[in-house]
C-alpha positions in Angstrom: -40.2 17.5 11.0 -37.9 14.5 11.1 -36.0 15.3 14.3 -37.2 12.4 16.4 -36.8 9.9 13.6 -33.3 11.1 12.8 -32.3 10.9 16.4 -33.7 7.3 16.5 -31.6 6.5 13.4 -28.4 7.8 15.0 -29.0 6.2 18.4 -30.0 2.8 16.8 -26.9 2.5 14.7 -23.8 1.4 16.6 -21.3 4.2 16.2 -23.9 6.7 14.8 -22.9 10.3 15.1 -25.3 12.3 12.9 -28.1 12.1 10.3 -30.0 14.3 8.0 -32.7 14.4 5.4 -31.8 16.6 2.4 -33.0 17.2 -1.2 -30.7 16.7 -4.1 -30.1 20.5 -4.4 -28.4 20.5 -0.9 -31.3 21.9 1.0 -31.6 20.3 4.5 -35.1 19.5 5.7 -34.0 18.3 9.1 -30.9 16.9 10.9 -29.8 15.5 14.2 -26.2 15.5 15.5 -24.9 14.1 18.8 -23.6 16.9 21.0 -20.0 15.6 20.9 -19.7 15.4 17.1 -16.6 16.9 15.6 -18.0 17.7 12.2 -20.8 19.6 10.5 -23.4 17.1 9.0 -24.8 20.0 6.9 -21.5 20.4 5.0 -21.2 16.6 4.6 -24.8 16.5 3.2 -24.2 19.3 0.7 -21.1 17.6 -0.6 -22.9 14.3 -0.8 -25.8 15.8 -2.8 -23.3 16.3 -5.7 -22.0 12.7 -5.4 -25.6 11.3 -5.3 -26.6 13.3 -8.4 -23.6 11.9 -10.2 -24.3 8.3 -9.1 -27.9 8.6 -10.2 -26.9 10.0 -13.5 -24.3 7.2 -14.0 -26.8 4.5 -13.2 -29.2 6.0 -15.7 -26.5 6.2 -18.4 -25.4 2.6 -17.7 -29.1 1.5 -17.7 -28.5 -0.3 -14.3 -31.7 0.8 -12.6 -32.3 3.3 -9.9 -29.7 4.2 -7.3 -30.9 3.2 -3.9 -27.8 3.4 -1.6 -24.4 5.0 -1.6 -21.6 4.5 1.0 -18.6 6.7 1.6 -15.9 5.0 3.8 -13.2 7.4 4.8 -10.5 7.3 7.6 -12.4 9.6 9.9 -16.0 9.2 8.9 -18.3 6.6 7.4 -21.4 7.9 5.7 -24.3 5.9 4.3 -26.9 7.4 2.1 -30.3 5.9 1.3 -32.5 7.4 -1.4 -36.0 8.2 0.0 -37.7 9.6 -3.1 -36.6 10.8 -6.5 -35.7 14.2 -4.8 -34.7 13.4 -1.2 -32.2 11.3 0.6 -31.2 10.4 4.2 -27.6 10.3 5.3 -26.2 8.6 8.4 -22.6 9.3 9.5 -20.8 6.8 11.7 -17.5 6.8 13.6 -14.8 4.7 12.0 -15.4 1.1 13.2 -19.2 1.7 13.5 -21.4 -1.2 12.6 -22.1 -0.5 8.9 -24.4 -3.5 8.5 -26.7 -2.5 11.3 -26.6 1.1 10.0 -27.7 -0.1 6.6 -30.6 -2.0 8.2 -31.7 0.9 10.3 -31.8 3.2 7.3 -33.6 0.6 5.1 -36.3 0.1 7.8 -36.8 3.9 8.5 -37.0 5.1 4.9 -40.6 4.1 4.3 -41.7 6.2 7.3 -39.7 9.1 5.9 -41.2 8.7 2.4 -44.7 8.8 4.0 -43.8 12.0 5.7 -42.7 13.6 2.4 -45.8 12.6 0.5 
């Protein structure tokens, strides 16, 4: 469903390794991982779904508006998450040192197409 778009996201982001579209319950709609990736994007996504739910709940409780983006920067993996709809998100994982700014731009510009696919 999203395979070509996710591949484009990974290939367009400097240092991109994998990407997926998932619902907030941890069910993957589609994913793309470069062949040489050393981790499982599905596991990353499932764990992120818990973090995203918590971030959305915190934003609601604090009355700060809707959560639109979450970034997890770790020693071995950088993962950016962009909310697509109320129930779905896209995650993009990068190698450490990857271009986070460009990755954010790539996600921001591809999310409207993903939202259209989901409606």
